[in-house]
C-alpha positions as CSV (number, residue, x, y, z in Angstrom):
1,M,0.0,0.0,0.0
2,Q,1.4,3.4,-1.1
3,A,1.6,6.1,1.6
4,N,-0.2,9.4,1.1
5,A,2.1,12.0,-0.4
6,S,2.3,15.4,1.4
7,S,3.8,18.6,0.1
8,T,4.6,21.9,1.7
9,S,5.0,25.3,0.0
10,A,7.9,27.5,1.2
11,T,6.9,31.1,2.0
12,P,8.5,33.4,-0.5
13,P,10.9,35.9,0.8
14,P,9.6,39.5,1.1
15,P,10.4,41.5,-2.0
16,P,12.8,44.4,-1.9
17,V,11.5,47.9,-2.2
18,T,11.1,49.2,-5.8
19,L,12.0,52.8,-6.4
20,T,10.9,54.9,-9.4
21,L,12.7,58.1,-10.3
22,P,11.1,60.7,-12.5
23,T,14.0,61.1,-14.9
24,A,16.6,58.8,-16.4
25,E,20.2,59.2,-15.7
26,G,21.6,62.1,-17.8
27,A,18.3,63.4,-18.9
28,T,18.4,66.9,-20.4
29,G,15.7,69.5,-21.2
30,V,13.6,68.7,-18.1
31,A,10.8,71.2,-17.6
32,P,11.3,72.9,-14.2
33,G,7.5,73.6,-13.9
34,L,6.8,69.9,-13.5
35,P,7.1,68.4,-10.1
36,V,10.0,66.0,-9.3
37,I,8.2,62.9,-7.9
38,A,9.9,59.8,-6.6
39,T,7.9,56.7,-5.6
40,A,8.3,53.5,-3.7
41,A,6.5,50.1,-4.1
42,D,6.8,47.1,-1.8
43,G,8.2,49.4,0.8
44,K,8.6,53.0,1.8
45,L,10.9,55.9,1.1
46,T,13.3,56.7,3.9
47,E,15.4,59.5,2.6
48,V,15.4,61.7,-0.5
49,A,17.8,64.4,-1.5
50,L,17.6,66.7,-4.5
51,T,20.6,68.9,-4.9
52,A,21.4,71.6,-7.5
53,S,24.8,71.7,-9.2
54,D,25.7,74.7,-7.0
55,G,25.1,72.8,-3.9
56,V,21.7,74.2,-3.0
57,V,19.3,71.6,-1.5
58,I,15.8,71.6,-2.9
59,P,13.3,71.1,-0.2
60,G,10.6,68.4,-0.5
61,Q,8.5,66.1,1.6
62,I,7.7,62.4,1.8
63,S,4.0,61.7,1.9
64,P,2.5,60.3,5.2
65,D,2.2,56.8,3.7
66,G,5.9,56.9,2.7
67,L,5.1,56.1,-0.9
68,Q,6.0,59.4,-2.6
69,W,8.3,62.4,-2.4
70,A,7.8,65.6,-4.3
71,N,9.8,68.9,-4.3
72,S,8.0,71.8,-2.6
73,V,9.8,74.6,-4.5
74,P,10.3,74.7,-8.3
75,L,13.6,74.1,-10.0
76,A,15.5,76.7,-11.9
77,Y,16.0,76.9,-15.7
78,D,19.2,75.6,-17.3
79,K,20.7,74.0,-14.2
80,G,22.0,70.5,-13.3
81,Y,20.5,68.5,-10.4
82,S,21.3,65.3,-8.6
83,L,18.5,63.1,-7.1
84,S,19.3,60.4,-4.5
85,V,16.4,58.2,-3.3
86,T,16.6,55.6,-0.6
87,G,13.8,53.2,0.5
88,Q,13.3,50.1,2.5
89,G,11.1,47.1,1.9
90,S,9.7,44.6,4.3
91,D,12.9,42.6,3.8
92,G,14.6,45.3,5.9
93,K,17.2,46.0,3.3
94,P,17.8,49.6,2.1
95,V,17.9,50.3,-1.6
96,T,19.3,53.5,-3.1
97,K,18.9,54.9,-6.6
98,V,20.4,58.1,-8.0
99,S,20.0,60.1,-11.2
100,S,21.4,63.3,-12.5
101,F,19.6,65.6,-15.0
102,T,19.5,69.1,-16.4
103,T,16.6,71.4,-16.8
104,V,15.7,73.1,-20.1
105,K,17.4,76.2,-21.3
106,P,14.6,78.4,-22.8
107,R,15.1,80.4,-26.0
108,T,13.2,83.1,-24.1
109,L,10.7,83.7,-21.3
110,T,7.3,85.1,-21.5
111,Y,5.6,87.3,-18.8
112,L,1.9,87.2,-18.3
113,E,-0.3,90.2,-17.5
114,S,-4.0,90.1,-16.8
115,N,-7.2,92.1,-16.6
116,P,-8.9,92.2,-14.1
117,Q,-6.2,92.8,-11.5
118,D,-6.0,91.0,-8.2
119,G,-8.5,92.1,-5.5
120,T,-10.8,94.0,-7.8
121,T,-14.6,94.0,-8.2
122,V,-15.8,94.0,-11.7
123,G,-19.0,94.0,-13.7
124,V,-20.9,91.0,-15.2
125,G,-19.5,91.6,-18.7
126,Q,-15.9,91.5,-17.7
127,P,-13.9,88.9,-19.6
128,L,-10.7,87.4,-18.1
129,A,-8.0,88.7,-20.4
130,F,-4.4,87.5,-20.5
131,Y,-1.6,89.2,-22.3
132,F,1.7,87.4,-23.0
133,D,4.8,89.4,-24.1
134,E,5.9,86.8,-26.5
135,P,4.0,85.0,-29.3
136,I,2.5,81.7,-28.2
137,V,2.7,78.8,-30.5
138,D,1.4,76.0,-28.3
139,K,-1.8,77.7,-27.3
140,L,-3.4,74.6,-25.8
141,S,-0.5,74.3,-23.3
142,A,-0.8,78.0,-22.4
143,E,-4.5,77.5,-21.7
144,A,-3.8,74.4,-19.6
145,A,-1.4,76.4,-17.5
146,I,-4.1,79.0,-16.7
147,Q,-6.4,77.5,-14.1
148,I,-9.7,79.3,-13.5
149,T,-12.0,78.3,-10.6
150,T,-15.3,80.0,-9.7
151,E,-17.8,80.0,-6.9
152,P,-20.4,79.1,-7.9
153,K,-19.1,76.9,-10.7
154,V,-19.2,78.5,-14.1
155,E,-18.4,76.9,-17.4
156,G,-16.3,79.0,-19.8
157,A,-13.8,78.8,-22.6
158,F,-10.7,80.5,-24.0
159,Y,-10.6,82.5,-27.2
160,W,-7.5,83.9,-28.9
161,F,-7.5,87.4,-30.3
162,N,-4.0,87.1,-31.5
163,D,-0.8,85.1,-30.7
164,K,-0.2,87.1,-27.5
165,E,-3.7,87.7,-26.2
166,V,-6.3,85.2,-25.0
167,H,-9.6,85.8,-23.1
168,W,-11.8,83.5,-21.0
169,R,-15.5,84.1,-20.5
170,P,-18.7,82.2,-19.7
171,Q,-21.4,81.7,-22.3
172,A,-23.6,84.4,-20.8
173,F,-22.9,87.3,-18.4
174,W,-21.5,86.4,-15.0
175,A,-23.9,86.2,-12.1
176,A,-23.5,89.0,-9.6
177,G,-21.5,87.8,-6.5
178,T,-19.4,85.2,-8.3
179,K,-15.9,84.7,-6.9
180,V,-13.2,84.1,-9.4
181,T,-9.7,82.7,-8.8
182,I,-7.1,82.6,-11.5
183,N,-4.0,80.4,-10.9
184,A,-1.7,81.1,-13.9
185,K,0.9,78.4,-13.3
186,I,3.0,79.2,-16.3
187,Y,6.5,79.0,-14.7
188,G,8.5,76.2,-16.2
189,K,5.8,75.4,-18.8
190,S,6.6,75.2,-22.5
191,M,4.5,77.5,-24.7
192,G,6.2,76.2,-27.9
193,N,9.1,77.4,-30.0
194,G,11.4,77.6,-27.0
195,V,9.2,80.0,-25.1
196,Y,8.7,79.2,-21.4
197,G,6.7,80.9,-18.6
198,Q,8.6,83.4,-16.5
199,E,6.6,83.4,-13.3
200,D,3.3,82.2,-11.8
201,R,0.5,84.6,-10.9
202,T,-2.6,84.3,-8.7
203,I,-5.5,86.7,-9.2
204,T,-8.8,86.8,-7.3
205,T,-11.7,89.0,-8.4
206,T,-15.4,89.4,-7.5
207,I,-18.3,90.0,-9.8
208,G,-20.2,93.0,-8.5
209,D,-23.8,94.1,-9.1
210,A,-25.2,93.5,-12.6
211,V,-25.2,96.9,-14.2
212,V,-26.5,96.9,-17.8
213,H,-27.1,100.1,-19.7
214,E,-29.4,99.8,-22.7
215,A,-28.7,102.6,-25.1
216,D,-31.3,102.9,-27.9
217,G,-30.3,105.1,-30.9
218,G,-33.9,105.2,-32.0
219,T,-35.5,106.5,-28.8
220,H,-32.3,108.4,-27.9
221,Q,-32.5,107.0,-24.3
222,V,-30.2,105.1,-22.0
223,V,-32.0,102.8,-19.6
224,T,-29.8,101.6,-16.7
225,K,-30.7,98.4,-14.9
226,V,-29.1,97.2,-11.7
227,N,-29.6,93.5,-11.0
228,G,-32.5,93.6,-13.4
229,Q,-34.3,96.6,-12.0
230,V,-34.6,99.9,-13.9
231,V,-32.9,102.6,-11.8
232,R,-32.5,105.5,-14.2
233,T,-33.5,106.6,-17.7
234,V,-31.7,109.5,-19.4
235,P,-31.6,111.1,-22.8
236,T,-28.5,110.7,-25.1
237,S,-27.2,111.6,-28.5
238,M,-25.2,109.0,-30.4
239,G,-23.1,109.2,-33.5
240,N,-24.4,111.2,-36.5
241,A,-25.0,109.8,-39.9
242,A,-21.3,110.2,-40.9
243,N,-20.0,108.8,-37.6
244,T,-22.5,106.2,-36.5
245,T,-22.1,104.4,-33.2
246,P,-21.5,100.7,-33.7
247,V,-24.2,98.4,-32.4
248,G,-23.5,95.6,-30.0
249,T,-22.4,94.8,-26.5
250,Y,-19.7,97.0,-25.0
251,V,-17.8,96.5,-21.7
252,L,-16.7,99.5,-19.7
253,T,-12.9,99.7,-19.1
254,E,-11.7,103.0,-17.7
255,K,-12.8,106.4,-16.4
256,R,-11.4,109.9,-16.7
257,D,-12.9,112.8,-15.0
258,H,-11.4,115.1,-17.6
259,M,-9.7,114.4,-21.0
260,I,-9.1,115.8,-24.4
261,M,-11.1,114.0,-27.2
262,D,-8.6,113.9,-30.0
263,S,-9.7,112.5,-33.4
264,T,-6.2,112.5,-34.7
265,T,-5.4,109.5,-32.4
266,Y,-7.6,107.3,-34.7
267,G,-6.6,108.9,-38.0
268,L,-9.2,111.7,-38.5
269,A,-7.2,114.9,-39.1
270,L,-8.5,118.3,-37.9
271,D,-8.8,119.7,-41.4
272,A,-10.8,116.7,-42.4
273,G,-13.6,117.3,-39.9
274,G,-11.7,116.1,-36.8
275,Y,-11.6,117.6,-33.4
276,K,-9.8,118.2,-30.2
277,T,-12.4,118.7,-27.5
278,P,-12.1,118.8,-23.7
279,V,-14.7,116.7,-22.0
280,D,-15.6,115.8,-18.4
281,W,-16.9,112.6,-16.9
282,A,-15.7,110.3,-19.6
283,T,-16.2,106.5,-19.3
284,R,-14.6,104.4,-22.0
285,M,-16.7,101.9,-24.0
286,S,-14.2,101.0,-26.7
287,N,-10.5,101.3,-27.7
288,S,-11.6,103.1,-30.9
289,G,-12.6,106.1,-28.8
290,I,-16.2,105.6,-27.9
291,F,-17.0,107.0,-24.5
292,V,-20.0,108.1,-22.5
293,H,-19.2,111.7,-21.6
294,S,-20.6,115.0,-20.6
295,A,-21.6,117.1,-23.6
296,P,-23.3,120.4,-22.5
297,W,-23.2,121.6,-26.1
298,S,-25.6,118.9,-27.3
299,V,-28.1,118.9,-24.4
300,G,-30.8,120.2,-26.8
301,D,-30.2,117.3,-29.1
302,Q,-30.1,114.6,-26.4
303,G,-33.2,112.6,-26.5
304,V,-34.0,114.0,-29.9
305,R,-31.4,113.2,-32.6
306,N,-27.9,111.8,-33.0
307,V,-25.2,114.4,-33.5
308,S,-22.0,113.1,-31.9
309,H,-18.9,111.7,-33.6
310,G,-19.8,108.3,-32.2
311,C,-19.8,108.8,-28.4
312,L,-22.8,108.7,-26.2
313,N,-23.4,112.4,-25.2
314,M,-25.1,113.1,-21.9
315,S,-25.8,116.2,-19.9
316,P,-23.2,117.0,-17.3
317,E,-25.4,115.8,-14.5
318,D,-26.3,112.5,-16.2
319,A,-22.7,111.9,-17.3
320,K,-21.4,112.4,-13.8
321,W,-24.0,110.0,-12.4
322,F,-22.9,107.4,-15.0
323,F,-19.3,108.0,-14.2
324,D,-19.7,107.8,-10.4
325,N,-21.6,104.6,-10.6
326,A,-19.5,102.8,-13.3
327,K,-17.1,100.1,-12.7
328,P,-14.9,98.1,-15.1
329,G,-16.9,95.2,-16.6
330,D,-20.3,97.0,-16.6
331,V,-22.2,96.6,-19.8
332,V,-23.6,99.0,-22.4
333,I,-25.8,97.5,-25.1
334,V,-26.2,99.8,-28.1
335,T,-29.1,99.2,-30.5
336,N,-30.8,101.1,-33.4
337,S,-27.9,103.5,-33.9
338,G,-27.6,102.8,-37.6
339,G,-24.0,101.8,-37.1
340,P,-22.1,98.7,-38.1
341,P,-21.6,95.8,-35.6
342,L,-19.0,96.5,-32.9
343,E,-15.8,94.6,-33.7
344,S,-15.0,91.9,-31.2
345,W,-11.4,93.1,-30.9
346,D,-12.4,96.7,-30.2
347,G,-11.9,97.0,-26.4
348,F,-13.7,94.1,-24.7
349,G,-16.1,93.3,-27.6
350,D,-15.9,89.7,-26.5
351,W,-19.7,89.3,-26.4
352,Q,-19.9,90.0,-30.1
353,V,-18.4,86.5,-30.7
354,A,-21.1,83.9,-30.9
355,W,-20.7,81.1,-28.3
356,P,-20.0,78.2,-30.8
357,E,-17.3,80.3,-32.4
358,W,-15.9,81.3,-29.0
359,V,-15.7,77.7,-27.8
360,A,-13.7,76.8,-31.0
361,G,-11.0,78.9,-29.6
362,N,-9.6,80.8,-32.7
363,R,-6.3,79.1,-32.2
């Protein structure tokens, strides 16, 4: 009779820790805007050191579970670094891996400016405008580096007006009270053609009361609504037949309590019917020179006929009220003026672009 066979399985030894480094030995052209992340599997990290070629130690932190380390300050451009990572598995044996790498040397850096500025309160028509000082080739990467969060959540999209200027806006006007935070994390990020971001920026802004001025060139009246309620109706005079005011949705940008209206700044010479006229209480509607302003000389025409060179004339009292209550981002909607459509690139004519076209991005 054959005896029953028995077998036993030996317990496998615990595996050593496996370390993963973010760059291969000798890597070049590493983007400093990306985090340096080292990880451990089948064990934990015990010590990580990232040191620049000039001896500066780059701070970082091991995660509470011991599985990951990341630097807490960004790397510099065009500099060498050495990374040493040590971990230990359940076998109790330490393992160390090292690598050296060099960050990218940009052809040039680009600085980013924005409108609105940090800490401001703006109107419901305000786009988020970003201005690079170098042409951007990789526009999608540039967009990805500009993170926009809102409270409450608002869906929006980017649209490029040229290779240096991109705007972001919702499909419809903002809701009053919306909080907007912009984290432009462009440092170390490639924008294409050797252009990299110069420095990060954080901007917070708040959407104030919904102020919309409805300016009708047929009735010669401006109706002002605040949060949907009519608060004021005043007479106006828009552009005459030779200087019609473009129709469309304007966004207010700046105010000047006194200025010289100078037609030569947009190519109309004085001997060709131009002007240099001092005005008070001027609120800019467009970059092409359309303002709401005081015009005591046309009070008799206001509410009756259009006689201006394109601006919205008001009485001194009404222009001052408009000026005193205006903020950047407030809206003026011009209708029935007989003028052509406002160009989308003229000031903040962003709302002149239909949403399907805006979403496409104009890249």
